[in-house]
C-alpha positions as CSV (number, residue, x, y, z in Angstrom):
1,M,124.7,-205.4,7.3
2,N,123.1,-205.7,10.3
3,R,121.0,-202.8,11.6
4,F,122.1,-203.3,15.6
5,A,125.1,-204.5,17.0
6,D,127.1,-204.9,20.4
7,L,130.5,-203.7,20.7
8,L,131.1,-205.1,23.7
9,T,130.3,-208.5,22.5
10,T,131.7,-208.4,19.0
11,R,134.7,-210.7,18.5
12,P,138.0,-208.6,18.5
13,Q,140.6,-208.7,15.5
14,E,144.1,-208.5,16.0
15,I,145.1,-205.5,13.5
16,W,148.7,-205.1,14.5
17,G,150.5,-206.8,17.3
18,G,149.3,-205.4,20.6
19,V,146.2,-203.6,18.9
20,I,142.9,-205.2,18.5
21,A,139.7,-203.7,17.0
22,R,136.2,-204.3,17.4
23,A,134.5,-203.4,14.2
24,I,131.1,-202.4,12.7
25,H,131.2,-202.0,9.1
26,G,128.4,-200.2,6.9
27,D,128.1,-199.6,3.3
28,R,130.1,-196.3,3.5
29,V,132.0,-196.3,7.0
30,T,133.6,-198.4,9.3
31,L,133.2,-197.7,13.1
32,S,135.8,-199.4,15.6
33,V,137.0,-199.4,19.0
34,V,140.6,-200.2,19.4
35,E,142.5,-201.3,22.4
36,L,146.0,-200.7,22.2
37,D,148.6,-202.7,24.6
38,P,151.1,-200.3,26.8
39,N,154.2,-199.2,25.0
40,T,152.8,-200.4,21.4
41,V,154.2,-199.0,18.4
42,I,152.1,-198.7,15.3
43,P,154.6,-197.9,12.5
44,E,154.2,-195.0,9.9
45,H,151.7,-196.3,7.3
46,S,148.8,-195.0,5.1
47,H,145.7,-196.2,3.7
48,D,142.9,-194.7,1.2
49,N,140.7,-194.5,4.2
50,E,140.1,-191.0,5.8
51,Q,140.4,-191.9,9.4
52,V,138.9,-190.1,12.3
53,G,139.3,-191.1,15.9
54,M,139.4,-190.1,19.6
55,V,141.2,-191.3,22.8
56,V,138.6,-192.7,25.3
57,V,140.9,-194.0,28.1
58,G,145.0,-193.6,27.9
59,S,147.3,-191.8,26.2
60,L,149.1,-191.8,22.6
61,L,151.9,-190.0,20.6
62,F,150.3,-189.4,17.5
63,R,152.0,-188.3,14.3
64,I,150.3,-187.2,11.2
65,E,152.8,-186.3,8.3
66,D,155.2,-183.9,10.2
67,E,153.1,-182.8,13.0
68,S,153.1,-184.7,16.2
69,R,150.9,-184.6,19.5
70,A,150.5,-186.3,22.9
71,L,146.7,-187.0,23.3
72,R,145.0,-187.9,26.4
73,A,141.2,-188.9,27.0
74,G,139.2,-186.7,24.7
75,G,142.0,-185.9,22.3
76,A,141.1,-186.4,18.7
77,W,142.5,-186.4,15.2
78,C,141.3,-186.4,11.5
79,I,143.6,-188.0,8.9
80,P,142.8,-187.2,5.6
81,A,143.3,-190.5,3.3
82,S,146.7,-191.8,2.0
83,T,148.3,-189.4,4.7
84,P,151.4,-191.1,6.5
85,H,151.0,-191.2,10.1
86,E,152.0,-193.4,13.1
87,V,151.3,-194.0,16.9
88,T,153.2,-195.0,20.1
89,T,151.0,-195.8,23.3
90,G,151.8,-194.8,26.8
91,S,152.7,-196.7,29.8
92,L,149.1,-197.6,30.3
93,G,147.8,-198.3,26.8
94,A,144.9,-196.8,25.2
95,V,141.2,-197.2,24.0
96,V,140.5,-195.2,20.9
97,I,137.4,-194.7,18.8
98,E,137.7,-194.6,15.1
99,V,135.9,-194.1,12.1
100,F,137.1,-194.9,8.6
101,S,135.6,-193.8,5.5
102,P,135.5,-195.7,2.8
103,P,134.8,-198.9,5.2
104,R,138.0,-201.0,6.0
105,T,137.4,-203.9,3.6
106,D,141.1,-205.1,4.3
107,W,139.8,-206.0,7.6
108,H,137.2,-208.3,6.6
109,G,140.2,-211.0,6.0
110,I,141.6,-210.6,9.2
111,E,140.5,-213.4,11.8
112,A,138.6,-213.0,14.5
113,Q,140.1,-213.8,18.2
114,E,138.5,-215.6,21.0
115,E,136.1,-213.5,23.0
116,R,137.6,-211.6,25.6
117,R,136.4,-208.8,28.2
118,P,137.3,-205.4,26.6
119,R,139.3,-203.0,28.8
120,W,136.4,-200.4,28.6
121,P,134.3,-199.1,29.7
122,A,136.9,-197.9,31.9
């Protein structure tokens, strides 16, 4: 594990169609900046990681179990491990910061994409 990184130059990984992440993985946590294309739907799913995040740019309709919220910049969430959730982005897409614990080791097998300019800072 490197002790320093630059998320602006970290090569992105396509996590879902229309969703790329630039992630830094520690021994106990993953920090990611995620860029979501406009009108992208991340279908209901769950994972063994606790997930905490915040919208930096754009908007989301976020559902955790049976509760939904429209979130804009500054809106945040905390999802317990193994809890079903889904997301739909607004017409401008979104950029979010997310932290996962334990680390997203399932992302290690996703090939990095070509370098591209991040959509942030806005």
